[in-house]
C-alpha positions in Angstrom: 5.2 44.6 -59.3 7.1 44.5 -56.0 4.6 44.6 -53.2 5.0 47.2 -50.3 6.4 45.8 -47.2 4.1 46.5 -44.1 5.5 48.4 -41.4 2.5 47.1 -39.1 3.7 45.3 -35.8 1.3 42.6 -34.4 0.8 43.1 -30.8 -0.6 40.9 -28.3 -3.3 42.3 -26.3 -3.4 41.1 -22.8 -6.6 39.7 -20.9 -6.5 42.8 -18.3 -9.0 41.0 -16.0 -6.7 37.8 -15.5 -3.3 40.0 -15.1 -4.8 41.9 -12.4 -6.4 38.8 -10.7 -2.9 37.4 -10.8 -1.1 40.5 -9.8 -3.7 41.1 -6.6 -3.5 37.6 -5.6 0.6 37.3 -5.3 0.8 39.4 -2.1 -1.8 37.2 -0.3 0.3 33.9 -0.8 3.1 32.8 1.7 3.9 29.7 -0.2 7.1 30.1 -2.0 6.3 27.5 -4.6 2.9 28.7 -5.0 4.2 32.3 -5.3 6.5 30.9 -8.1 3.8 29.2 -9.8 1.8 32.4 -9.7 4.8 34.6 -11.3 5.2 32.2 -14.0 1.5 32.5 -14.7 1.8 36.2 -15.1 4.7 35.8 -17.1 2.7 33.9 -19.8 -0.3 35.9 -19.6 1.7 39.0 -20.4 3.7 37.5 -22.9 0.9 35.7 -24.7 -2.3 37.8 -23.8 -4.1 35.0 -22.0 -3.7 31.6 -20.1 -4.1 28.4 -21.6 -7.3 26.2 -20.3 -5.3 24.2 -18.1 -3.3 27.4 -16.9 -6.5 28.9 -16.2 -8.1 26.3 -14.2 -5.0 25.9 -12.1 -5.1 29.6 -11.6 -9.0 29.4 -10.3 -7.8 26.7 -7.8 -5.1 28.5 -6.1 -7.2 31.4 -6.2 -10.3 29.8 -4.8 -7.9 28.1 -2.1 -6.8 31.8 -0.9 -10.3 33.1 -0.7 -12.3 33.3 2.7 -14.4 30.6 1.6 -11.7 28.3 0.4 -9.5 28.8 3.5 -12.6 28.2 5.7 -13.0 24.9 3.7 -9.4 23.8 4.0 -9.6 24.6 7.9 -12.6 22.3 8.3 -11.2 19.4 6.5 -7.5 19.6 8.6 -9.6 19.2 11.5 -11.5 16.4 10.1 -7.9 15.0 9.1 -5.9 15.2 12.2 -9.3 13.7 14.4 -9.6 10.5 12.6 -7.9 10.5 9.1 -3.9 10.8 9.5 -3.5 6.9 10.9 -4.9 5.7 7.7 -3.3 8.1 5.7 0.4 7.4 7.6 0.0 3.5 6.6 -1.0 4.3 3.1 2.1 6.6 2.9 4.4 3.8 4.0 3.1 1.1 1.9 3.6 4.0 -1.3 7.2 5.2 -0.2 7.9 1.5 0.1 6.8 0.3 -3.0 8.5 3.5 -5.2 11.8 1.8 -3.9 11.3 -1.8 -4.1 8.6 -2.3 -7.1 9.8 -1.8 -10.7 6.1 -0.5 -11.9 4.8 2.8 -11.5 6.0 5.2 -8.5 2.5 5.9 -7.5 2.1 8.9 -4.9 5.6 8.6 -4.3 6.4 12.4 -3.8 3.2 13.0 -1.8 3.7 9.8 0.4 7.4 11.5 1.1 5.9 14.8 2.3 3.5 13.3 4.2 6.0 10.9 6.2 8.7 13.8 6.5 6.7 16.5 7.4 4.3 15.7 10.4 2.4 19.6 9.7 2.0 18.3 6.3 -2.1 18.0 5.1 -2.8 16.3 2.0 -5.8 17.7 0.4 -9.0 16.3 0.3 -9.0 15.2 -3.4 -5.4 13.4 -2.7 -6.9 11.5 0.5 -9.5 10.4 -1.7 -7.3 9.4 -4.4 -4.3 7.7 -2.4 -5.7 6.3 0.9 -9.4 5.2 -0.7 -8.6 2.9 -3.3 -8.9 -0.8 -2.7 -5.2 -1.6 -2.6 -4.4 1.1 0.0 -7.7 0.0 2.0 -6.6 -3.3 2.1 -2.7 -2.8 3.4 -4.7 -0.5 5.9 -7.1 -3.5 6.8 -4.5 -5.8 7.6 -2.0 -3.7 9.3 -4.9 -2.6 11.4 -5.7 -6.4 12.2 -4.1 -8.0 15.0 -1.4 -10.8 13.6 -2.5 -14.3 13.9 1.3 -15.1 15.6 3.0 -13.4 18.5 6.7 -13.1 18.8 8.0 -16.6 20.0 5.6 -18.6 18.2 6.7 -21.7 16.7 5.1 -21.8 13.0 5.8 -24.1 9.9 6.0 -23.4 6.3 2.6 -24.3 4.6 2.8 -26.6 1.0 3.4 -30.1 0.2 7.1 -31.5 0.1 8.4 -31.9 -3.3 7.7 -35.1 -5.0 11.3 -36.4 -4.0 10.5 -36.0 -0.4 13.1 -33.6 0.2 11.3 -30.9 1.6 9.3 -27.8 1.0 11.1 -25.5 -1.3 10.4 -21.6 -1.1 11.5 -18.2 -2.1 12.3 -16.2 0.8 13.6 -12.5 1.6 17.1 -12.3 3.6 18.8 -9.2 4.3 16.7 -7.5 1.3 17.5 -10.1 -1.2 15.2 -12.7 -2.6 16.6 -16.3 -2.2 15.6 -19.8 -2.4 15.6 -22.1 0.5 14.8 -25.8 1.3 13.5 -26.8 4.6 12.4 -30.3 5.7 8.7 -31.1 5.9 7.6 -30.1 9.3 10.6 -27.6 10.4 10.1 -25.1 12.5 10.4 -21.4 13.1 10.4 -19.1 15.6 8.5 -15.7 15.1 11.3 -13.0 16.1 8.9 -9.8 14.7 5.4 -9.4 13.9 5.2 -5.9 13.3 6.9 -5.4 10.1 5.1 -2.6 7.7 2.5 -4.5 5.2 3.6 -3.9 1.8 0.9 -6.8 0.0 -2.4 -5.8 -0.7 -3.4 -9.3 -0.7 -4.9 -11.6 2.2 -2.3 -13.0 4.3 0.2 -10.3 3.1 1.6 -9.3 6.6 5.1 -9.7 7.0 7.1 -11.5 9.5 10.5 -12.0 10.6 11.3 -15.9 11.4 14.5 -18.0 12.5 14.3 -21.5 11.3 15.5 -24.1 14.2 19.2 -24.6 13.1 20.0 -22.1 10.9 21.6 -18.3 11.6 19.6 -16.7 8.7 16.5 -14.5 9.7 14.0 -15.0 7.0 10.8 -12.7 5.9 8.0 -14.4 5.1 4.3 -13.6 4.8 1.6 -14.9 7.3 -0.4 -16.5 4.1 3.0 -18.7 3.7 3.0 -20.0 7.5 0.7 -22.1 10.3 1.1 -23.1 13.8 4.1 -25.8 14.2 2.8 -28.8 15.6 5.3 -29.6 18.5 
């Protein structure tokens, strides 16, 4: 016996609380990206009847940030950030921006770094600041950037390291015009520091970068502080 086809249509029961919350929040939001995000959430809520757990968490954050309490908290953070934390954040942003284009590894905080460097009015959230600036790598970069360089512009320096076994000199890899090259200089060869204020990009002790000009050579080389020492002349 053939079963009777049911004319019953499945209907989606919307969560009226969440849809009303999104609709009431939308007029108070000025940021275009946030408004687009809320409109997307509203569409999902109307289509599926509810938000996913992650969507709900994201909406709760946006809703709190636009509440009186959230706005007051953000303003307090803004003052703290501008009074004493912006300098460290800019140093960390330069580090992550450099690594995004010169490293083959993951591009950590690349988008945030670009926002911080390109927009002077951009204020990262407290959570982003803590993750991006207070980690051990960024702290090492900040420490090195703020420390006085060991060598001044015009100082004469030498390469650290022992000469090769055949006595031909000290072989080391340098950066020349953003390219890494091997160079061999006699032991005790003298270099003049021409720039000691390059951004720090190595989270290691002695990672500050210098530009040096070797005596008798036209190539300006990039070296790290840990690889040079005061010349004896």
